[in-house]
N, C-alpha and C positions, 0 to 999 in steps of 0.2 A: 769579511767575506770569504769564502772558500776559495782556495787557490786551484781553480780550474784553468786550464789553458785556454787562452783568449779563442783560439782557433775555431772551436765549437760553439763560439757565441754568435749569432746572427745580428750585428749591429745594426743592419738596414732595416730590418722587422722591427727592433726596439724603437728607433729613431720615427718610425712612420707610426707607429700604436702611440707614442708620446708625443708627435708633432715636435720634436726637437731635431737640431741639426746633428748629423750622423759624426761629424768630427768631434762634436762636444759629448755625444754619448759614449765613443770609444776612449776618449779620452777621460772621463770620469769614470769609466771600467776599469782602465789600466790603473788609474789612481787607486780604486778601492781594492784592485787585485795586490797592489804593492802594501797594503795593511792599512792606508790613511783611513782617517775619520772622516764622516760626512762634515762636520762643522769646521775641521780643519781645510779640507777642499774646497768649501765654499767662501772662507774667509781668504787664505792663503795661496789658491792655485785658479783664481779666476783667469789668470791669462791663460791658462791651460785649455780650461772648460768652455772659454766662449764667455763667461758671466753666468752660468748656470747657478740658480739659487739653492737653498738647503732643499726645499721641498721637490724640485726637478731631480736633484743627483737622489733623494731617496725614492722616487720614484723608477728612476734608472735602476738602483739597487736592487727594490723588488722585484723588476720585470727581468733583469739579469738572472737573480736567483731561481724564479720559477720556469725560466728557458732551459737553464744547466739541468734543471732538476728532472725534466722532460727528457732532455739528451741523453742524462743517464739513465733513464727508464728505457728508453729505446734501445740503448746497447745492451741492458739487461735481458730484454723481451727477444732482440736478435739472437743472442747468445743462447739463450732456454730453446728456441725454436729451433735452432741449427742444431743443438744437441740431439735432439729429435729425429735430426735428418728430415724434417719437412718444410725448410725454408725454401723458398723460390724467389727468383729475381723480381717477380711482378710483386710479390708479397712484401719482399725487403724494401722495395720502392716505397708501396704504399706506407709501410711503418716510419720509413726516413722523412716521408711527406706530412705525416701526421703532425698539425697544430697544437691539438689540445689532447688533453689526457683523457678525456672520454672517449675522442674517435682512437686514440693507441690502444686503450682498454680493450673497445669493441673488436680490434683486428686480433687480439691476443686471446680473444676468449675462448676459441675454437682449441688452441695449443695450451690452455691453463691447465697444470695439474689439477685433477679433479679430485673432491673428496667422495665419500661413499653416496650414491645417489640411485634413484631406480633404474636410470639409464645404464650406470656403472653396474649394477646387477646383472642386468639382462647383458650386459656386455661380457661379464665372467662366466654368464651361462652359454655362451658363444652363439648369439643370436645376432651379433654385428653382422656377419655377411648376409643374413635373411633381411636384415634392413636396407643393405644397399642394394638387394636385388629388388625390392617393391620400390624403392626411390627411382631406380633406373629404367624400370617396367621391364625387367629380365623376363622374357617367355616362359622360364620355368616357373615363375611365382604368377602365372595368370589367373589360375584359381587358387586364391591365398587359402582358403580353409585346407584344401587339399596339400598345398606346399606346407602349411603349418605344420601338418599331421606327421609330416618326416622328422620334425625336430623334437616330438613329444619325448620326454627322456625324465621319468620319475626321478631318478638319482640326482639328475643335475637341477632338480626342482622346478621341471616344466611338466608336470604330471597330465595336463589337459591343453586340447588346442587353445582354449582360450588364455591359458597362462601364457603360452608361445606369443600370440596375438597382444597380449598386453606388454610383453616385454619389447616387441617390436615398434610398438605404438610408442613407448617411453623413448626408446633409441631415435625413432623418426622426429619425435617432439624435440629432443636435444638439440637435431640438427637443425631444425627450425628456429630455435631458439638462439642459436650461434649465429644467425645469419646477419650481418651489419645492415643489411636492407630492410629486415624486418624490425631491428631495434631503433632503426631510424624513424621509420613509419609510424611505431608506436610512442616513441618520444615526441614525435610531433604532435600527434593526436592527443596524448595524455597533457600536454603544456596548455592544449586548448581548454581543458576541465576545469574543475572546481574543487577548492578543498575542503572537505564537509568534516564537521565534529559533532559527535552527541555524547550525550551521558552514558557510561559505562553503569551498567545495572549492578547495584550492588548484592554481594554474596556473603556478606558478613554474618548473617545468622547461620549459614550452613558450614563454610569451611573450616573457619577455627574452632567451633564448637565442637563439630563432629572429632577432629585433631585432640582436643582436650580430653573428650570421653574415652577415645581408644586410648589416649595415655595412659589410661590406670590400670588398662590389663596387657599393654604393651609396652616393654622397656625402650622401645626406638622405632618410631613411625615414619617412614619413607613418604616423603609429602607428594600427592599426586599433582599432575598438571592444573587441573581445577583449584587445588589448594595452594598451590606453590605461590601465587599473588598474594592470599592472603596471610601466608605465613611470613613473607617478606614484611607485610604492611605489620603484622603482629611487632615485630622485631623494631620496626620504626617508630611504633606508638609508644613502645614500652619508654623510650627515651623520654617522651613529652608527658608520660602519665606522672602520677603521683610516686612518691617513693616507695608506698607501699604496694602499688602495682608493681613496679619494677621489681621490687624483691621478689617477688614470685615467680620470676622467668626461672629462676635457678632450680627453684623447688618442685615446680610444676613437672620438669621432667624426670623427676624422681619418685612420682607418686605412684608409679608400678612397682619400684621396688621397695617402696615403704610399705605397700600392701603385702608385698610376700614377706617382709621382714614380719609384718604384724601377725600373720598366721604363723609364720615359723615361730615367733616369740610366745603365740598362745599355745601352740604345742608344747614349747619348752616349759611354760610354766605348769601347762597341766600335768606333765611328768613330773616335774619337781614336787608339786601339791601331792601326788599321789604318792609318791616315795616318802614325801616328809610325813603323810599321815600313816604310813604303815610304819618308819622308824620312829614316828611319835616324838621328834628332837627339835622340829622348827619351832617359832614361835607363833606362827599362825597359818592358817589353811591355805589361803590364797590372797589375792590382791583386791578382792572383791569387798568393800566397805559395808555392803547390805549383809553380807553374811557373817561378818565379825560382830556387827551391833545385833544380829537375831541369836547368835550364839551366847554373847555376853548377858542378854536380856534373860534367855532362858536358864541358865544355870547358875550364874553368878554376877550380879549385878555391880558389886565393888570391884569385881576382878576386871571389869570391863575398861577402866581406867587403867589400868597396866599395860594393858595390850598395844596403847598408842595407835589408835586408829587414823591419824591425820596424813601419814603418808599415803593410806590406802585410798584415802577421801578425796585426794587429789589428782587420782588417775584417771577420774572421767574428764577433767579438762587439761591436761598436762600430758601430751603424747610420750614426753620422754622418760616418762615414771614408768612405761611398760618395759623399755629395755633396761632401765636400772633396778627393775623387781626383784632380779635373782641377785644383785647386789645387796638389796636391803634386807633379803632373806638371810645371806651369809655376814652381814653386819650383826644382825639382830641376834645371832646366836651367842655372841659375845657378852649379852646380859649377864645379871647376877642370877644365881641359882634359884632365889625367892620367885624371882619373876616367870623362871622356866616352871618352876613347880605350880604356880599359880594358873599359868597358860595351859598345863598339861591337863589340870583339872578341869579347865573349861571345855578344851577340846574332848576328853574323855566322855563328858556329860552332853555336850552339843557336837556331833561329829557330820563334818559334812563329807559327802561322796561325790566324787565327779563321775558322771556316767559318761558313756562312749559318745554321745550327742554334744558333749562340750558345754552341758549346764551341770550346774550345783544342786544337789538336792540338800535341805536342810533337814537333820534327824529330829528337831523341834517340831517344825509346823508342816514339813512336806512341800514348802513353796520352793520355786525354780527361779533363778534369775541368770541374767546372759554372762558370760566371761568378761572379763574386763578389758581385754584384748578386742573383743568385736565392739564393745563402747568406743574404744580409741580408734578403731577403725571408722565406725560411724562418724566421727567429730573430723576426723582427716579427711571424710568423703564431703561433709558440708563445708569444711574451709577451702577445699577444693572447687568446689560449686561457687562459692562465693567469690574466690580468684577470678575463676572463669567468667563472672557477670562483671566484675569490676574491669578486666581485660576488653571485654565485650562494650561496656559503656566508654573506654577509654576511646577504643578503636571507632566508635560511633560518634564521639565527639569531635575526633580528628577528622573523621570523614565529611561531616556535616561544615565544619571549617573551610575544609578543601573546595567542598562543592559551592561555599557560599562565594569563594573565589573565583569561580569558573563557570558561574550561574550564566553569564551571557554568552557562553559559548555552547549550550545544552544542545541547540539545535542551530549550527551555524554554518554557512556556507558562501564562499567567497572566490571569485576566478584568482586563479592562481597567478596570473600576470598583475592583478591590482593588489594583491596582499601588502600590507604595510609591513615594514620589519618587525616592529614592535609585537604586531599580532602575530606573526609567525613564532617568534619565541615564546609568546604567552601559550600557544597551542600546544608548542613542544612541550613546554612545562606541564600544562594540563595533560600530555600524554604519557609522560614520564611518571606522574603521580597517579596513573590508574584511574583519573576522574574522567578524563575525555577519550573517546577513540576517534582518532583523527585519519583519514582516508581521503585518497584522490578520487572523485567520480569523475568519469568521461563515458563517452558513446561507445561502449564496449562491441555493440553490433556493428558498427559503423566501421571500427579497426578491422573486427572479423572478415568483414565483406571486402574492405581493400586490400587485406592482406591475402585472401583466397584468390583476387583477381591477378594479384602481383607476383604470387608464387606457384599458385596451383593450377597447371593448365587442365582444361575440362576435358581435355581429349587423351587425357593420362587414364590408362586402364584402371589406375587404382586412387582415382580422381576423390571418389567419397571417403575411403580410407585417410587418404592423405589430408583431406579438410578436418575429419575427426582429430588427427594428430596435430594439425595447426590449431584448432580451436583448444587443444589440451595444452599446446606449448604457451599459447597468450595468457590463458587463464592461470596456469600453476607456474609459469617459468618468467615470462617476459614482462608480465603485468605487475607483478610483486617488485620484480628486480629494477624495473623503470620507475614505481613509486617510490623506492628508497632512494635511487639516485636522484629523483627531482626534490624530495624533500631534504635530502644531503645539500644540494645546491642553493634551495632555498635558507636551509639554516646558514650555510657558508657565508651566503651574501648579507643575511641580518646580521649574523655576529661581526662580520667586517664592519658593519654601519655602526654597530653598538662600540665597538673598538674606536671607530673614527669620532664619534658623539663624545666617548669618554675622553678620548686624548685632547679633543679641542676645548672640553669644558675645563678640563685639568692646566692647559696652557694657560687659558684666561685667568684662572684662580692662581697660578704660579706667578703670573705677570702682572699680578695688581699693584698698582704703585705703592710704594713704602710710606709710611707718617714718620720721617726721619726729626730729630730735634727734640720730640714731645714726650714726656711723661704720662705715663700709661695707667690707668687704672682698670685691671680687667676684673669681670665679673661671670662667674661660672654658675648660672641660675639654676634653682631649685626649691622645691615645695619643701618636703617635710623635712629633707637633711639641711635645707637652708642655701643661701648663696655664698659662695667663697669669693673672697675679694683680696686681689693681691696688687700690690702696689709696685710698678716697676720704674726704673730710671731710663734715658734716653738710650742706654745700650741693651735695655732687657734685664737687667739684675735686679733680683728681688729686694724690696725695701721694706715692705711688711706685707701681713696678711692676717685676716680675719673673717668672722661668719657673720651673717646679718640674715634675716627673715623676712620675706614678703606677705607671709601668712601670721595668723595668729590673732592676740588681743591687739587692740589699738595702742597701749602702751608699749607693746612689744614691737610694733611696726614703727612707732615714733622713734623707739630708742635708736632702730636699724638705720633710719633717715638721718639721726643725729650723729650715729657713727660712720655713715657714708659722707657727709660731708665733712666731718672732722678729718678723714684719711684723705680727702682731697686738699684740704688747707694744709695738712701738715707736710706734705709731700709735694706741694706745688704741681697739682696734676693738671695737665693741659686738655687731656681726651680720656673718656669713659668707653671700653670696649666691653660688650656686651655679648655672650654666646648665644645663638639661637635655637637652643635645646628647650627641656621642659621649663616653664616659668619664665620664658624670655619675655612675654609681652608683660606680665606682671611686674617683672623687675624693671622693663623698660619704663613703666607708669611711675614706679617709686623713683628712677632716676631722675626722670623729667620733673617731677614733682619738687624734688629735692633742687634741682638746679633752679627753677623758678624762685622758690620759696627762699633756701638757704645760702644758694650761691648765685644770686642776682648780680652780685659784685665782681664776678669774675668771668672770662671769657672761656669758657667750657663748653665742650659739646660731647655728645656720645653716639655712638655705631653700633649697629648690629654685625657680628662676626661668625662667619660660617666654624662651627665646631666640630666638623665631622674629622675623625681620626685623632681629638685631642686626648681621648680616653687611651687610644693605642698608645700614643706617645706618652703618657703619664705611667704607663706599667712597663713601657720597653725598657731595653738595657742602657740605650743612649738617654733616657729621660732619667733614670735612675743615677747613671755616672754625671749628668750634668747638675743635677738638684738632689745630691744624697741626702741632704738634712730633712728635706721636706715629704710629706705623704703624697699618695696619689691624687688626692683632691686637689691639693695646691700645685702639683706639676701641669695637672689639667688648666687650672686658669690662667698658669703662665704661657702655656702653649695658647692659648686664646688670647693674650695681651701681646705676645712677641710676633703673632701674625698680623697684628696692626703696625708693629715699628718696622717689620722686614718680613713679608710675607713668603717669599723664595727661600730664605735662609732659612725659616721653621718648617716649611711645610715637604722641603727636602729630606727632613730627619723621619718623615712616616712613609709606610709602603703606599704607593700611589693608590692601591687598590682599597686600600681604607678610607679615602677621602670620599669616598662614595658620592662620583657626581657624574653617573654614567646611566646608560640604559640596558637595563637587565644584566648588568654586568657580572652577576653571580650564575647567570647562565651562559656566560662565554668561557671558552677553552682558557684555563689559567695562563698557559704559557702564551698565547696570544697576545691577551690583556697586557700580562707583565713586560713583554718584549716592546710593546707599542709604548707603553707609557715611562719605561725605562728611557726609550727614545725622545719623548717630550720633556723629560726632566733634562736630559743631556743637551737637548736644543735649547731649552731656557736658561740654563747655566751657563752655556756659550752665549747665548743673546747678551744676557745680562753682564755677564764677566764675574770674575772671583778675585777677591783679595786673599794674595799667596800669604800675606801676613797675619790673617784672621785665624 
């Protein structure tokens, strides 16, 4: 516990809230401040605390922690307001009297350092005095239009009277939004509303598809607000898609540069071809296989075999050949002089001339064929189109899976005060997945009418203008802020409940009675890979292990039953522990049949063991350290068997979060969950005790 002076702790309020004697609360806090643990205080300092149990002391610890955090926040707020020279005695008393963080932040809101906002922009343009005149009904501002006209300044960004009016409206709206009374009124009425969720319309066909098409002409595309959700979804989907789809994520961003390289490579090839024709020293005119075959057929059919057209023929399907074409040309100049003479004769009789349009004209028949570089570009475009289709299909499949999970909430509405905790967490998950849009629905007209009656005097000279500003403040500033606040409060309560459920279940799991003095045959069930069987002695040491099968031919299953009975007889097994994973029921049937038919003369039974976390233990450092000679499958079965012999000693080796006995535990903040579960493990270990010699 933080070493905070006890003088700032209100023991009386904590005692009243927890319905405990103030003397015991004070003693418990003093002991906690001294660094004593809760189990130590519970067991060895009962005389000072008045016999408070462990749960009561933990409640005191939590309450004192929250109270001291609130006190520290008050001191920071007072210091901040005082540095602005705006702290009054009345405000100081209100801040010190605040009992909740919500009330404290409402008081601090008008003095909190502001980020850039519409009201801040208007303030920078010098309109704050104008807003004060309007609020105070200063006679100089009786005629708003005439008064606003005086502040028109194009250089300051106030080109028209309308600009001045808008800026003043933003300032007055901010003034209303910072009023504690208005926020309290909005909070009260919005809590009477309902939480409504509806399905988010999919834009899968528009956003990512357009981005992919633009990617072919621009090296980098800045995502628009409409496309940002789709782009993030695309990244998430790529992890779940096939390896081929995932591998295209890196290449898709380079499509534009590849196309540019294609064009540049084509130009270089064209220049090299023209130069080689003039010098008549290279073995081929270009990389187009059509031209090579035509030239060979026209002049010398037997010489066509020496020109080796195979590398050129692969250009249509292999994009990398285009970039290697210049290397092929330079490499071909090292051929024998006979080959050069033969190819020179072919080129002399059938010469191809490249025109300015990028086509090749054959002297033999006058036909034209496209450059190989353009063929490669078309191939790349086809591949890019296929990749886009595959990504779109992957996104669509994931979207369908998500929508199936949240179909019950596509048109859902329930009162805020009646929402169960698990439903709040489910709606939050759907909102985060962008499958649901969750909002608080309330009577906005009633809120506006009540706010006007409370804050705007009808006799005010600018009552109509102030009501417009108040409506703007409610819709743009207050309602969204209170919406977030209420949902955050609901989420905090739901997460706290989830942590409590997780902790209670974990405690029951850890405190299961052990099965001492019995040898255990542990079975980690499975279908295709078989059931791993491990025999353990009374202390959890491995005696033997083997593999049996619950499916397959009749002979195979009969052999497995015989092996199971043999292991029981050989090691004098007293109980069989079966994991509750895949194939658990089939394994249970096989074990029951084996006991009835082959082990009827022995007193032996079986039980189903929760195997959650066994796979985590099997691959953990402590698992490898304890069982270095066995593989992960054997270690998993050993963990199942040892949970039967001594559940607490075995389960404390596993991270509590991996045991999986909670309510939406993956939606809870990891730190909160971990702290709570560590507390449970500590409590259970202290409750049972530890053999220091083990």
